[in-house]
NUZAVEX-513395 format. One record per residue (C-alpha): residue number from 1; x, y, z; residue in one letter. Coordinates in pm, 1 decimal. Example, Ala and Ser with C-alpha at 12.3 -4.5 7.8 and 13.67 -1.06 7.14 Angstrom:
! residues 2
MARVO / nr / c1 / c2 / c3 / rest
MARVO / 1 / 1230.0 / -450.0 / 780.0 / A;
MARVO / 2 / 1367.0 / -106.0 / 714.0 / S;
This chain:
! residues 247
MARVO / nr / c1 / c2 / c3 / rest
MARVO / 1 / 0.0 / 0.0 / 0.0 / M;
MARVO / 2 / 104.2 / 358.9 / -58.6 / R;
MARVO / 3 / 211.8 / 578.6 / 230.2 / F;
MARVO / 4 / -95.6 / 801.4 / 185.0 / S;
MARVO / 5 / -318.1 / 496.7 / 242.3 / T;
MARVO / 6 / -147.0 / 430.4 / 573.7 / Y;
MARVO / 7 / -207.9 / 793.4 / 671.1 / I;
MARVO / 8 / -582.4 / 764.5 / 604.2 / F;
MARVO / 9 / -597.2 / 441.0 / 801.4 / I;
MARVO / 10 / -405.5 / 598.4 / 1090.9 / G;
MARVO / 11 / -635.9 / 902.0 / 1102.1 / I;
MARVO / 12 / -936.9 / 670.3 / 1092.9 / G;
MARVO / 13 / -804.9 / 468.4 / 1386.1 / I;
MARVO / 14 / -737.3 / 789.2 / 1579.3 / A;
MARVO / 15 / -1094.8 / 907.1 / 1515.7 / A;
MARVO / 16 / -1238.5 / 576.3 / 1639.7 / L;
MARVO / 17 / -1024.8 / 594.1 / 1954.1 / L;
MARVO / 18 / -1117.5 / 956.6 / 2011.9 / G;
MARVO / 19 / -759.8 / 1085.3 / 2000.7 / V;
MARVO / 20 / -600.9 / 1360.7 / 1792.0 / G;
MARVO / 21 / -521.6 / 1308.6 / 1421.2 / P;
MARVO / 22 / -152.2 / 1377.3 / 1487.7 / L;
MARVO / 23 / -129.5 / 1053.4 / 1686.4 / L;
MARVO / 24 / -289.9 / 876.0 / 1391.1 / G;
MARVO / 25 / -23.0 / 1018.5 / 1159.0 / L;
MARVO / 26 / 251.9 / 898.4 / 1391.6 / I;
MARVO / 27 / 98.8 / 549.9 / 1411.4 / I;
MARVO / 28 / 72.8 / 533.5 / 1032.0 / A;
MARVO / 29 / 435.4 / 641.4 / 992.6 / T;
MARVO / 30 / 562.5 / 380.2 / 1239.1 / V;
MARVO / 31 / 367.4 / 100.0 / 1067.8 / I;
MARVO / 32 / 481.8 / 208.9 / 721.6 / Y;
MARVO / 33 / 850.1 / 234.4 / 806.5 / F;
MARVO / 34 / 850.3 / -93.9 / 997.2 / R;
MARVO / 35 / 712.8 / -271.9 / 691.9 / K;
MARVO / 36 / 902.7 / -103.9 / 410.8 / Y;
MARVO / 37 / 1222.7 / 10.2 / 579.2 / L;
MARVO / 38 / 1295.3 / -299.9 / 785.3 / K;
MARVO / 39 / 1662.0 / -322.5 / 673.1 / P;
MARVO / 40 / 1725.1 / 10.2 / 847.7 / Y;
MARVO / 41 / 1573.0 / -70.2 / 1186.8 / T;
MARVO / 42 / 1916.7 / -131.7 / 1338.9 / H;
MARVO / 43 / 2038.8 / 222.3 / 1291.0 / F;
MARVO / 44 / 2179.6 / 363.8 / 1611.0 / K;
MARVO / 45 / 1975.4 / 640.6 / 1768.1 / H;
MARVO / 46 / 2152.8 / 973.8 / 1744.5 / Q;
MARVO / 47 / 2253.4 / 1065.4 / 2099.2 / Q;
MARVO / 48 / 2146.3 / 1428.7 / 2093.0 / S;
MARVO / 49 / 1796.8 / 1374.7 / 1960.0 / F;
MARVO / 50 / 1707.9 / 1007.7 / 2019.0 / N;
MARVO / 51 / 1616.1 / 972.2 / 1651.0 / T;
MARVO / 52 / 1441.6 / 674.5 / 1491.1 / P;
MARVO / 53 / 1606.0 / 472.2 / 1214.9 / S;
MARVO / 54 / 1370.5 / 631.2 / 959.4 / A;
MARVO / 55 / 1546.1 / 964.4 / 1019.3 / Y;
MARVO / 56 / 1879.7 / 824.3 / 903.0 / H;
MARVO / 57 / 1720.6 / 659.2 / 599.9 / Y;
MARVO / 58 / 1566.7 / 987.1 / 482.1 / H;
MARVO / 59 / 1880.1 / 1180.1 / 576.5 / L;
MARVO / 60 / 2120.0 / 978.2 / 362.3 / F;
MARVO / 61 / 1880.6 / 892.4 / 79.4 / S;
MARVO / 62 / 1811.7 / 1264.3 / 26.4 / L;
MARVO / 63 / 2186.7 / 1329.8 / 35.7 / M;
MARVO / 64 / 2230.6 / 1077.6 / -244.2 / G;
MARVO / 65 / 1946.5 / 1234.0 / -439.7 / Y;
MARVO / 66 / 2091.8 / 1584.8 / -406.6 / L;
MARVO / 67 / 2445.1 / 1468.3 / -487.3 / A;
MARVO / 68 / 2325.5 / 1314.2 / -814.4 / K;
MARVO / 69 / 2091.6 / 1605.4 / -900.7 / A;
MARVO / 70 / 2361.9 / 1779.6 / -1105.2 / D;
MARVO / 71 / 2441.6 / 1456.8 / -1290.7 / G;
MARVO / 72 / 2763.0 / 1353.5 / -1115.2 / I;
MARVO / 73 / 2840.0 / 1251.3 / -757.4 / I;
MARVO / 74 / 3176.5 / 1406.1 / -676.1 / S;
MARVO / 75 / 3439.2 / 1275.0 / -435.7 / N;
MARVO / 76 / 3381.5 / 1580.9 / -217.1 / N;
MARVO / 77 / 3012.4 / 1491.4 / -182.1 / E;
MARVO / 78 / 3096.5 / 1131.2 / -94.6 / I;
MARVO / 79 / 3355.1 / 1245.0 / 161.8 / N;
MARVO / 80 / 3103.8 / 1487.6 / 316.3 / T;
MARVO / 81 / 2841.3 / 1212.5 / 348.7 / A;
MARVO / 82 / 3100.3 / 986.9 / 515.4 / Q;
MARVO / 83 / 3193.8 / 1266.5 / 757.9 / E;
MARVO / 84 / 2828.9 / 1301.2 / 858.9 / I;
MARVO / 85 / 2803.6 / 924.5 / 911.1 / M;
MARVO / 86 / 3107.3 / 945.8 / 1138.7 / Q;
MARVO / 87 / 2968.7 / 1245.5 / 1329.5 / E;
MARVO / 88 / 2637.7 / 1060.4 / 1379.3 / S;
MARVO / 89 / 2822.2 / 783.7 / 1565.2 / G;
MARVO / 90 / 2721.5 / 502.8 / 1329.0 / L;
MARVO / 91 / 2908.1 / 174.1 / 1359.0 / N;
MARVO / 92 / 3033.4 / -34.6 / 1065.3 / Y;
MARVO / 93 / 2698.6 / -205.7 / 997.8 / T;
MARVO / 94 / 2501.7 / 115.5 / 1032.5 / Q;
MARVO / 95 / 2739.6 / 295.8 / 796.9 / K;
MARVO / 96 / 2685.2 / 20.9 / 541.3 / A;
MARVO / 97 / 2310.0 / 75.4 / 568.5 / M;
MARVO / 98 / 2356.7 / 451.1 / 537.7 / A;
MARVO / 99 / 2564.8 / 400.3 / 223.5 / K;
MARVO / 100 / 2286.5 / 182.2 / 83.1 / T;
MARVO / 101 / 2034.5 / 459.4 / 150.5 / A;
MARVO / 102 / 2267.8 / 710.8 / -16.0 / F;
MARVO / 103 / 2300.7 / 487.4 / -322.0 / R;
MARVO / 104 / 1925.5 / 427.0 / -342.3 / E;
MARVO / 105 / 1859.8 / 800.3 / -321.2 / G;
MARVO / 106 / 2102.5 / 866.1 / -604.5 / S;
MARVO / 107 / 1894.6 / 634.2 / -824.0 / N;
MARVO / 108 / 1573.2 / 827.0 / -756.5 / G;
MARVO / 109 / 1361.3 / 943.7 / -465.3 / L;
MARVO / 110 / 996.5 / 1017.1 / -392.7 / N;
MARVO / 111 / 1026.2 / 1364.5 / -243.3 / L;
MARVO / 112 / 663.5 / 1358.4 / -128.0 / N;
MARVO / 113 / 744.6 / 1077.5 / 115.1 / N;
MARVO / 114 / 1046.0 / 1269.2 / 245.6 / T;
MARVO / 115 / 844.9 / 1588.9 / 289.5 / I;
MARVO / 116 / 563.0 / 1402.8 / 465.5 / T;
MARVO / 117 / 810.8 / 1243.0 / 705.0 / F;
MARVO / 118 / 972.8 / 1578.4 / 783.6 / L;
MARVO / 119 / 636.4 / 1745.7 / 843.7 / K;
MARVO / 120 / 547.1 / 1479.0 / 1099.6 / I;
MARVO / 121 / 893.1 / 1504.1 / 1255.3 / L;
MARVO / 122 / 845.2 / 1879.8 / 1280.4 / G;
MARVO / 123 / 556.4 / 1827.3 / 1523.4 / H;
MARVO / 124 / 758.8 / 1610.6 / 1760.7 / T;
MARVO / 125 / 1119.3 / 1735.1 / 1723.2 / Q;
MARVO / 126 / 1124.0 / 2067.6 / 1533.2 / P;
MARVO / 127 / 1489.8 / 2134.7 / 1614.4 / R;
MARVO / 128 / 1584.6 / 1814.8 / 1434.8 / L;
MARVO / 129 / 1443.1 / 1954.5 / 1110.3 / I;
MARVO / 130 / 1711.3 / 2226.0 / 1109.3 / H;
MARVO / 131 / 1986.2 / 1971.7 / 1175.3 / V;
MARVO / 132 / 1853.3 / 1757.2 / 889.8 / F;
MARVO / 133 / 1855.5 / 2052.8 / 649.2 / L;
MARVO / 134 / 2199.4 / 2166.5 / 766.5 / A;
MARVO / 135 / 2340.7 / 1825.9 / 668.2 / H;
MARVO / 136 / 2180.2 / 1854.6 / 323.7 / Q;
MARVO / 137 / 2332.3 / 2200.7 / 278.3 / E;
MARVO / 138 / 2673.0 / 2053.4 / 353.5 / R;
MARVO / 139 / 2626.8 / 1821.2 / 55.3 / I;
MARVO / 140 / 2530.2 / 2115.8 / -166.6 / I;
MARVO / 141 / 2831.6 / 2317.4 / -50.3 / H;
MARVO / 142 / 3072.0 / 2023.2 / -77.4 / A;
MARVO / 143 / 3174.7 / 2134.6 / -426.4 / D;
MARVO / 144 / 3319.2 / 2472.6 / -516.3 / T;
MARVO / 145 / 3062.0 / 2528.8 / -790.1 / H;
MARVO / 146 / 2706.8 / 2522.5 / -653.6 / K;
MARVO / 147 / 2436.3 / 2345.2 / -854.0 / S;
MARVO / 148 / 2112.3 / 2541.1 / -897.1 / M;
MARVO / 149 / 1931.7 / 2210.0 / -937.5 / Q;
MARVO / 150 / 2044.1 / 2100.2 / -591.8 / Q;
MARVO / 151 / 1955.9 / 2436.1 / -437.2 / I;
MARVO / 152 / 1609.6 / 2439.4 / -597.6 / N;
MARVO / 153 / 1529.2 / 2090.0 / -470.5 / I;
MARVO / 154 / 1625.0 / 2175.6 / -113.6 / L;
MARVO / 155 / 1438.9 / 2507.5 / -130.4 / N;
MARVO / 156 / 1129.3 / 2321.3 / -248.9 / Q;
MARVO / 157 / 1149.8 / 2090.8 / 52.4 / I;
MARVO / 158 / 1199.6 / 2387.7 / 288.3 / K;
MARVO / 159 / 899.1 / 2565.6 / 139.2 / F;
MARVO / 160 / 665.8 / 2271.3 / 197.8 / H;
MARVO / 161 / 792.5 / 2212.5 / 552.7 / I;
MARVO / 162 / 803.3 / 2568.5 / 683.9 / F;
MARVO / 163 / 491.2 / 2696.6 / 506.7 / S;
MARVO / 164 / 295.6 / 2416.4 / 674.9 / Q;
MARVO / 165 / 454.3 / 2491.8 / 1012.8 / Q;
MARVO / 166 / 382.6 / 2865.6 / 983.5 / N;
MARVO / 167 / 18.8 / 2796.9 / 895.6 / H;
MARVO / 168 / -13.7 / 2566.6 / 1195.5 / H;
MARVO / 169 / 140.7 / 2824.9 / 1427.7 / Q;
MARVO / 170 / -85.9 / 3104.1 / 1303.3 / Q;
MARVO / 171 / -396.2 / 2887.3 / 1347.9 / S;
MARVO / 172 / -306.4 / 2756.5 / 1693.3 / H;
MARVO / 173 / -111.0 / 3036.5 / 1855.9 / T;
MARVO / 174 / -156.9 / 3031.6 / 2230.7 / A;
MARVO / 175 / -104.8 / 3336.4 / 2455.2 / P;
MARVO / 176 / 261.4 / 3359.4 / 2560.6 / P;
MARVO / 177 / 337.9 / 3243.8 / 2912.9 / T;
MARVO / 178 / 617.5 / 3375.0 / 3131.0 / A;
MARVO / 179 / 882.3 / 3120.9 / 3227.1 / I;
MARVO / 180 / 963.0 / 3065.4 / 3592.6 / G;
MARVO / 181 / 1280.3 / 3168.4 / 3769.5 / L;
MARVO / 182 / 1401.0 / 2809.9 / 3813.2 / Q;
MARVO / 183 / 1350.1 / 2737.9 / 3444.0 / Q;
MARVO / 184 / 1540.6 / 3055.4 / 3356.1 / A;
MARVO / 185 / 1836.4 / 2939.9 / 3566.4 / Y;
MARVO / 186 / 1831.5 / 2600.9 / 3391.2 / R;
MARVO / 187 / 1810.0 / 2756.4 / 3043.1 / T;
MARVO / 188 / 2125.3 / 2959.6 / 3105.7 / L;
MARVO / 189 / 2297.9 / 2687.7 / 3315.2 / S;
MARVO / 190 / 2330.1 / 2939.0 / 3597.3 / I;
MARVO / 191 / 2374.0 / 2842.4 / 3961.2 / D;
MARVO / 192 / 2140.3 / 3057.7 / 4169.2 / R;
MARVO / 193 / 2413.1 / 3086.3 / 4437.1 / S;
MARVO / 194 / 2630.7 / 3286.2 / 4194.9 / M;
MARVO / 195 / 2656.5 / 3662.1 / 4236.4 / D;
MARVO / 196 / 2473.6 / 3874.4 / 3979.4 / F;
MARVO / 197 / 2794.3 / 3982.8 / 3801.7 / A;
MARVO / 198 / 2894.1 / 3619.2 / 3743.6 / S;
MARVO / 199 / 2544.6 / 3540.7 / 3615.1 / M;
MARVO / 200 / 2566.6 / 3827.3 / 3369.3 / K;
MARVO / 201 / 2908.6 / 3708.4 / 3252.5 / K;
MARVO / 202 / 2773.0 / 3356.8 / 3192.8 / T;
MARVO / 203 / 2478.5 / 3497.3 / 2998.7 / Y;
MARVO / 204 / 2704.2 / 3707.5 / 2773.9 / R;
MARVO / 205 / 2927.2 / 3407.7 / 2702.1 / K;
MARVO / 206 / 2626.6 / 3206.7 / 2586.1 / L;
MARVO / 207 / 2509.5 / 3489.7 / 2361.3 / I;
MARVO / 208 / 2855.4 / 3518.1 / 2205.7 / G;
MARVO / 209 / 2897.3 / 3143.2 / 2161.2 / K;
MARVO / 210 / 2564.1 / 3093.1 / 1985.0 / H;
MARVO / 211 / 2544.9 / 3418.6 / 1791.0 / H;
MARVO / 212 / 2394.2 / 3360.1 / 1442.3 / P;
MARVO / 213 / 2685.6 / 3539.1 / 1273.6 / D;
MARVO / 214 / 2918.6 / 3262.4 / 1392.2 / R;
MARVO / 215 / 2718.1 / 2989.2 / 1216.8 / Q;
MARVO / 216 / 2796.7 / 2858.8 / 868.8 / R;
MARVO / 217 / 2461.8 / 2769.7 / 710.2 / T;
MARVO / 218 / 2117.6 / 2928.9 / 709.6 / E;
MARVO / 219 / 1967.6 / 2636.3 / 901.1 / S;
MARVO / 220 / 2234.3 / 2663.3 / 1170.8 / E;
MARVO / 221 / 2167.7 / 3036.9 / 1192.4 / K;
MARVO / 222 / 1795.5 / 2974.3 / 1246.1 / K;
MARVO / 223 / 1870.9 / 2731.1 / 1527.8 / V;
MARVO / 224 / 2109.3 / 2986.3 / 1681.3 / A;
MARVO / 225 / 1846.1 / 3260.7 / 1657.4 / E;
MARVO / 226 / 1597.6 / 3045.4 / 1850.3 / E;
MARVO / 227 / 1858.7 / 2976.8 / 2117.7 / K;
MARVO / 228 / 1935.9 / 3348.2 / 2149.0 / I;
MARVO / 229 / 1565.6 / 3426.1 / 2193.5 / K;
MARVO / 230 / 1533.0 / 3167.4 / 2471.6 / S;
MARVO / 231 / 1848.8 / 3300.2 / 2642.5 / Y;
MARVO / 232 / 1724.3 / 3659.0 / 2625.0 / Q;
MARVO / 233 / 1384.3 / 3561.8 / 2760.6 / K;
MARVO / 234 / 1542.4 / 3371.3 / 3051.2 / A;
MARVO / 235 / 1781.5 / 3657.1 / 3128.0 / W;
MARVO / 236 / 1494.7 / 3906.9 / 3151.7 / K;
MARVO / 237 / 1333.5 / 3687.6 / 3417.9 / V;
MARVO / 238 / 1656.8 / 3662.7 / 3619.3 / I;
MARVO / 239 / 1737.8 / 4030.0 / 3575.9 / Q;
MARVO / 240 / 1389.7 / 4134.0 / 3687.7 / S;
MARVO / 241 / 1412.8 / 3908.8 / 3993.6 / H;
MARVO / 242 / 1743.3 / 4057.2 / 4108.0 / H;
MARVO / 243 / 1624.5 / 4413.7 / 4047.5 / Q;
MARVO / 244 / 1328.9 / 4353.1 / 4276.6 / K;
MARVO / 245 / 1556.1 / 4206.4 / 4544.2 / E;
MARVO / 246 / 1783.5 / 4511.9 / 4525.2 / A;
MARVO / 247 / 1494.0 / 4748.9 / 4598.0 / V;
């Protein structure tokens, strides 16, 4: 059966159980990938994001597709893909599976399936979307001469993912809530026993370390911008608390 059929079945099951359609989409995705992507179920979960094996399949198959989009897969593109496999902590067997996904992607790819997977992933782990796209940009920038075909494909994927996310956010925007003092300390990794000057120094170091201008790709810059916003929001809470105590 096609992936879209599994989605309809999953939504139907969710409706019968009285749960949200998103859970139905997740159920459909799990069933589909277990049946059709069984050879990849032994991929190691990425430590930072606890990712499923399907993530690695889509990651490396899209890399292969982009690498071949300009007609030739260069040595630089192959080396970049291997570097990402190494950075992901894959063992020998998992690397072999990743190389298979890369090769399959170079022979052709259904982008609709990839986009659908990323949309679902965006609901559960939105930060992982930016990491995924950053890896794809590394493939595009592996060669000195950029391919417009590669860039257009990735931009098409970004458009479908982020336009859907923006629509969802505009339709379901909840009133902003202030974060608590304890959460603010955790966000900035600040010990509440520190003096205010030391707290401020720690905050400034974080801002400098994650400043968007220090990032290489657009996706990395977007992730950095979100981090900066969370740091600034947390610092306002801490700063306000200490100003009140000083009065």
